[in-house]
C-alpha positions as CSV (number, residue, x, y, z in Angstrom):
1,M,66.6,99.8,178.7
2,S,67.2,96.6,175.9
3,G,67.6,93.2,177.2
4,T,67.9,92.2,173.3
5,T,71.6,92.4,173.8
6,G,75.1,91.8,175.6
7,T,75.7,88.8,178.0
8,G,73.0,89.2,180.9
9,L,70.5,86.7,181.4
10,P,67.2,86.7,179.4
11,G,65.3,89.7,180.2
12,S,67.9,91.3,182.5
13,P,69.2,94.9,180.8
14,T,72.3,94.9,179.4
15,T,75.1,96.3,180.6
16,L,77.1,98.3,179.2
17,F,80.7,96.7,179.2
18,D,79.1,93.6,177.8
19,H,77.4,95.7,175.0
20,A,80.9,97.3,174.8
21,L,82.5,93.7,174.9
22,R,79.8,91.8,172.4
23,L,80.5,95.2,169.5
24,H,84.4,94.9,169.8
25,E,84.3,91.0,169.2
26,L,82.6,91.9,165.8
27,A,85.4,93.9,165.1
28,P,88.3,93.3,167.6
29,E,90.9,95.6,165.8
30,K,88.9,98.5,164.5
31,P,87.0,100.7,166.4
32,L,83.3,100.3,167.4
33,H,80.1,100.4,164.8
34,R,79.0,104.1,165.3
35,D,80.9,104.7,169.1
36,G,78.8,101.9,170.3
37,E,75.3,103.9,170.0
38,P,72.8,103.8,170.6
39,Y,73.7,102.2,173.8
40,P,71.8,99.6,175.6
41,D,70.0,102.3,177.7
42,D,69.3,105.0,174.9
43,G,65.2,104.5,175.5
44,S,65.5,105.5,179.1
45,H,67.9,108.5,179.0
46,R,65.7,109.9,175.7
47,R,62.6,109.9,178.0
48,R,64.3,111.5,181.1
49,R,64.3,115.3,181.2
50,G,67.7,116.7,179.9
51,L,70.1,117.4,182.7
52,R,72.3,120.5,182.3
53,A,75.4,120.8,183.4
54,R,76.2,123.6,186.4
55,E,78.6,126.0,185.9
56,G,81.8,126.6,187.2
57,R,82.1,124.6,190.6
58,R,79.4,123.0,191.2
59,S,79.3,120.4,188.0
60,G,79.6,117.0,189.9
61,K,78.4,118.1,193.4
62,G,75.4,116.3,193.2
63,A,76.9,113.0,192.5
64,A,79.4,113.6,195.0
65,L,77.1,113.7,197.8
66,I,75.2,110.8,196.3
67,L,79.1,108.8,197.2
68,D,79.3,110.1,199.8
69,R,76.6,109.3,201.7
70,H,77.2,106.1,200.2
71,F,80.5,105.3,202.1
72,A,79.4,107.1,205.4
73,R,77.8,103.8,205.6
74,A,80.3,101.0,206.2
75,S,77.3,98.4,205.1
76,S,76.2,100.0,201.7
77,L,77.0,97.6,199.1
78,P,77.7,99.0,195.2
79,D,74.9,97.8,193.9
80,E,72.4,100.1,195.4
81,L,74.4,102.9,193.4
82,A,72.9,101.3,190.2
83,D,70.2,103.8,189.4
84,A,71.1,106.4,192.2
85,F,72.8,109.0,189.6
86,H,70.3,108.5,187.0
87,D,68.9,111.9,187.7
88,V,72.2,113.9,188.6
89,Y,74.3,115.7,186.4
90,V,77.5,113.3,186.2
91,P,80.2,114.5,184.6
92,I,82.5,112.8,181.9
93,H,85.5,114.5,182.5
94,P,88.1,114.0,185.9
95,N,85.8,115.8,188.6
96,E,87.4,117.6,191.7
97,H,84.0,116.4,193.8
98,I,84.1,113.1,192.9
99,A,87.6,113.1,193.1
100,A,87.6,114.4,196.8
101,V,85.1,112.0,197.8
102,A,87.0,109.7,196.5
103,G,90.1,110.2,198.4
104,R,88.0,110.5,201.7
105,A,87.0,107.1,201.5
106,D,88.7,104.1,202.3
107,R,90.7,103.3,199.1
108,E,90.4,99.7,198.3
109,R,86.3,100.1,199.0
110,V,86.0,103.0,196.2
111,R,88.1,101.0,194.0
112,H,85.8,98.0,194.4
113,T,82.9,100.6,194.3
114,G,84.2,101.9,191.1
115,R,85.4,98.5,189.7
116,W,81.5,96.9,190.1
117,L,79.9,99.8,188.4
118,V,82.2,99.6,185.4
119,R,81.7,95.7,184.8
120,H,77.6,96.0,186.5
121,G,76.4,99.1,185.4
122,V,73.5,98.7,183.4
123,D,73.1,103.1,183.5
124,R,75.4,105.2,181.5
125,C,75.1,107.4,184.5
126,S,76.2,105.1,187.2
127,A,79.2,103.6,185.2
128,T,80.4,106.7,184.2
129,V,80.6,107.3,188.2
130,G,82.4,104.0,188.4
131,L,85.0,104.9,186.1
132,A,85.3,108.3,187.9
133,L,86.3,106.6,190.7
134,L,89.0,103.8,189.5
135,A,90.6,106.9,187.7
136,A,90.2,109.2,191.1
137,V,91.7,106.5,193.1
138,G,94.2,104.3,190.7
139,A,93.0,101.1,189.0
140,A,94.4,97.9,189.8
141,D,96.9,96.2,187.1
142,H,94.0,93.6,186.3
143,D,91.5,96.2,185.9
144,I,93.0,97.5,182.7
145,P,90.9,95.2,180.2
146,L,88.1,96.4,182.2
147,I,88.7,99.9,181.7
148,Q,90.1,99.3,177.9
149,T,86.5,97.5,177.1
150,I,84.3,100.5,178.4
151,G,86.7,102.8,177.1
152,L,85.5,101.8,173.3
153,L,82.5,103.9,174.1
154,S,84.7,106.4,173.7
155,D,82.6,109.7,173.0
156,R,81.0,108.8,176.9
157,F,83.8,107.1,178.3
158,G,86.8,108.0,176.7
159,P,87.9,111.2,179.0
160,L,87.8,108.9,182.2
161,A,89.2,105.9,180.4
162,A,92.1,107.9,179.6
163,H,92.7,109.6,182.7
164,A,92.5,106.1,184.3
165,L,94.8,104.8,181.5
166,E,97.2,107.2,181.7
167,S,97.9,107.4,185.6
168,Q,99.0,103.8,185.2
169,P,102.4,102.6,185.4
170,G,103.2,101.4,181.8
171,G,100.1,103.7,181.1
172,A,100.9,104.3,177.5
173,E,100.9,100.7,175.8
174,A,97.2,100.4,177.6
175,L,96.6,103.8,175.8
176,L,98.2,102.9,172.8
177,W,95.8,99.7,172.4
178,L,92.6,101.4,173.1
179,A,94.0,104.4,170.9
180,E,93.9,102.1,167.6
181,R,90.4,101.5,168.4
182,V,88.7,104.7,169.1
183,T,87.7,107.7,166.4
184,G,86.4,111.1,167.1
185,W,86.1,112.5,170.5
186,G,87.3,109.7,171.5
187,R,90.6,109.7,170.0
188,V,91.1,112.9,171.0
189,Y,91.0,112.4,174.2
190,V,93.6,109.1,174.4
191,V,95.9,110.9,171.8
192,E,96.3,113.9,174.4
193,A,97.0,111.1,177.3
194,L,99.8,109.7,175.0
195,C,101.1,113.1,174.0
196,R,101.0,114.0,178.0
197,L,102.6,110.8,179.2
198,D,105.6,111.8,175.8
199,D,106.7,108.0,176.7
200,P,109.7,107.5,174.0
201,A,107.8,103.5,173.5
202,A,104.5,105.3,172.1
203,R,106.4,108.2,169.2
204,P,107.2,105.5,166.8
205,W,102.5,105.0,166.6
206,L,102.5,109.1,167.2
207,L,104.9,109.6,164.3
208,R,102.6,106.9,161.7
209,R,99.1,106.2,163.2
210,A,97.7,109.4,165.2
211,C,95.6,111.0,162.7
212,D,93.1,108.9,161.1
213,G,91.5,111.9,159.0
214,D,89.1,113.2,161.0
215,F,88.2,116.8,161.4
216,L,88.9,116.3,165.3
217,N,92.3,115.6,164.6
218,G,93.4,119.4,164.7
219,Y,92.8,119.5,168.4
220,F,96.2,117.1,169.1
221,A,98.5,117.6,165.3
222,G,100.3,120.4,166.3
223,K,100.8,118.2,170.5
224,V,101.4,115.0,168.2
225,A,104.4,116.5,166.1
226,T,105.5,117.9,169.0
227,V,105.9,115.2,170.9
228,A,107.1,112.7,168.8
229,R,110.1,115.2,167.4
230,L,108.3,114.9,164.1
231,H,111.2,117.4,162.8
232,E,114.2,114.5,163.9
233,A,112.4,111.8,162.6
234,L,112.2,113.5,158.8
235,A,115.7,114.4,159.0
236,D,116.3,110.8,158.4
237,P,117.0,110.1,154.8
238,E,115.8,106.5,154.9
239,T,112.0,107.5,156.5
240,D,109.2,105.9,155.7
241,S,106.7,105.7,153.4
242,E,104.4,105.5,156.5
243,V,105.8,108.5,158.4
244,I,105.7,110.5,155.2
245,D,102.4,109.6,154.6
246,H,101.2,111.0,158.6
247,T,103.3,113.7,158.2
248,G,100.9,115.5,155.2
249,R,97.8,114.2,157.7
250,L,99.8,116.2,160.5
251,L,100.6,118.8,158.4
252,H,96.9,119.1,156.3
253,C,95.7,119.4,160.2
254,M,97.5,122.1,161.5
255,S,97.1,124.3,158.3
256,D,94.1,124.8,158.8
257,C,93.2,123.9,162.9
258,E,93.0,127.8,163.9
259,S,91.7,128.0,167.6
260,M,91.5,123.8,168.0
261,G,95.3,123.3,168.4
262,L,99.2,124.2,167.1
263,T,99.1,125.7,163.7
264,L,101.8,125.8,161.5
265,A,102.4,129.5,162.2
266,H,103.3,129.3,165.6
267,Y,104.6,125.6,164.9
268,P,109.0,126.4,165.2
269,H,109.8,123.6,162.9
270,A,107.2,124.3,160.0
271,K,109.3,125.1,157.6
272,A,111.9,122.8,158.5
273,V,109.1,119.9,158.5
274,L,107.6,121.2,155.2
275,E,110.8,121.1,153.4
276,A,111.0,117.3,154.3
277,H,108.0,116.1,154.0
278,A,108.3,117.8,150.5
279,R,111.7,116.1,149.4
280,H,110.7,113.0,150.8
281,V,106.8,113.0,148.9
282,G,108.7,113.3,145.6
283,S,110.5,110.5,146.5
284,L,107.4,107.9,146.9
285,S,105.0,106.8,144.0
286,P,102.0,108.5,143.5
287,T,98.5,107.8,145.2
288,T,95.1,109.4,145.3
289,E,95.7,110.5,148.6
290,R,99.5,112.0,148.5
291,Y,98.2,113.6,145.4
292,F,95.1,115.0,147.3
293,T,97.1,116.2,150.2
294,V,100.0,117.9,148.4
295,A,97.7,119.4,146.6
296,L,95.7,120.8,149.6
297,L,99.3,122.2,151.6
298,T,100.0,124.2,147.9
299,Q,96.8,125.7,148.3
300,H,97.9,126.8,151.7
301,L,101.1,128.0,150.4
302,T,99.8,129.9,147.5
303,T,96.5,131.3,150.0
304,K,98.4,132.3,153.1
305,P,100.7,134.5,153.9
306,P,104.2,132.9,154.8
307,E,103.5,133.5,158.4
308,A,100.9,131.4,158.4
309,A,103.3,128.6,157.2
310,G,106.0,129.8,159.6
311,C,108.0,130.9,156.5
312,S,109.9,133.4,155.4
313,A,108.4,134.8,151.1
314,T,111.4,132.7,149.6
315,Q,111.0,129.8,151.8
316,Q,107.2,129.8,150.9
317,E,107.6,130.3,147.1
318,A,110.3,127.7,146.8
319,I,108.3,124.9,149.2
320,R,105.2,126.3,147.0
321,A,107.3,125.5,144.1
322,T,108.8,122.0,144.7
323,Y,104.8,121.0,145.4
324,L,103.9,122.0,141.8
325,G,106.2,120.3,140.5
326,I,105.5,116.7,142.2
327,L,101.9,117.5,140.7
328,D,102.5,118.0,137.5
329,R,104.8,115.1,137.4
330,A,103.0,112.6,134.6
331,E,102.2,109.6,137.0
332,W,101.3,112.2,139.4
333,T,98.6,113.6,136.8
334,R,97.4,110.3,135.6
335,T,96.8,108.9,139.4
336,A,95.0,111.6,140.0
337,R,92.6,111.9,136.6
338,A,92.3,108.4,137.4
339,G,90.6,108.8,141.0
340,L,88.2,111.8,139.3
341,A,87.5,109.0,136.8
342,A,86.9,106.4,139.8
343,D,84.9,109.3,140.8
344,D,86.9,109.5,143.9
345,N,85.4,111.9,146.5
346,R,88.4,113.7,147.1
347,M,89.7,113.8,143.7
348,R,86.5,115.2,142.9
349,W,85.9,117.8,145.2
350,L,89.9,118.8,144.7
351,A,88.7,119.6,141.2
352,D,85.8,122.1,141.6
353,H,86.9,123.7,144.8
354,R,91.0,123.9,144.3
355,A,92.3,122.9,141.0
356,P,91.0,126.4,139.5
357,Q,93.0,128.2,142.5
358,L,96.3,126.6,141.7
359,R,95.6,126.2,137.8
360,L,96.4,122.7,138.1
361,R,96.5,121.0,134.5
362,T,95.5,118.0,136.0
363,F,92.4,118.0,135.7
364,P,89.8,118.5,132.9
365,D,87.6,122.2,133.4
366,R,84.1,121.6,134.5
367,A,81.6,122.8,136.2
368,P,80.8,121.3,139.8
369,D,77.6,118.9,139.8
370,I,74.1,120.4,140.6
371,G,73.9,120.4,144.1
372,E,77.5,120.0,145.4
373,Q,79.4,122.4,147.6
374,L,82.2,122.4,150.5
375,T,81.7,120.0,153.4
376,P,79.9,121.7,155.9
377,G,81.9,124.4,157.5
378,G,84.7,124.3,155.0
379,S,86.2,121.0,156.3
380,D,87.4,118.5,153.1
381,P,86.1,114.8,152.7
382,G,89.6,113.6,153.1
383,R,89.1,114.3,156.9
């Protein structure tokens, strides 16, 4: 384990909490660089033999057994668990076996143990168990900053941090703070928790900022559109540009998230939202992102059957024609060509892989660069 980062004593192992806090202080308003990886215990975890989750209901039983034995001894202290879970499988999601142990033991003792493991754990397994205990019994108000900070290491701690904050009174505010500072899978866990809460206080953020462009946004885009009542927000003629741009990202995700989340084909307000987005975006000045999003939505309406967009054939063609009319405007054409000239990756990719199919006059004809291809899995560079 590294002793070179964090705020521990010289030569002492760095706690996961101190590692997250130090990185957070470098950029307080942004996600941690590389989600905080590598963690300070990375060396020891690379060296140990890989543990595999047991199938079904047995997952987490090893960790639960250790906790049961610990809480059965009235004299046992939290630091005795500091390295107790290193050789058992520790689930990163809420687990029924760990929750059952927490429910049988004294609530305050469980909370104290969980708090100590999260704050002082130098091993990710023990810190994860600590967070699971706090999530199981309910954290105190003053534990919220602790949970938020460890939750910044969101690929590992995001599921339990989101679960713990979701169960708090006023949990939406705490989740919104974390949502602004996580990406990837961590953002999935936190945004899904916000959607489950369905708190009106979270709707302005869900309407404007939930999707950050990552491919994984597809897991929650449809939930966001539903919970935030997107169709109602777009009915307002004064809808602001931030909502309109975010709507484009939501629609883009929902057009290409089969097997991940709610698609346009199954979203009951798809037609109304597509029509409203086409109407609103056409009133805005062009940007590279707007051009890219509208082009991709036009591609979907061009190549997929009407039911894939939740429309009839007549409705699909009308929306497609509106989008095409926007893309062919002189100022939109100039913006796209300027982006291509500046070697914008989205415009370059669009010119090679979408513009020929749409017969857009925006881009000059050219062959793809040598070695240029679709991004892995067919995902788009704008995500």
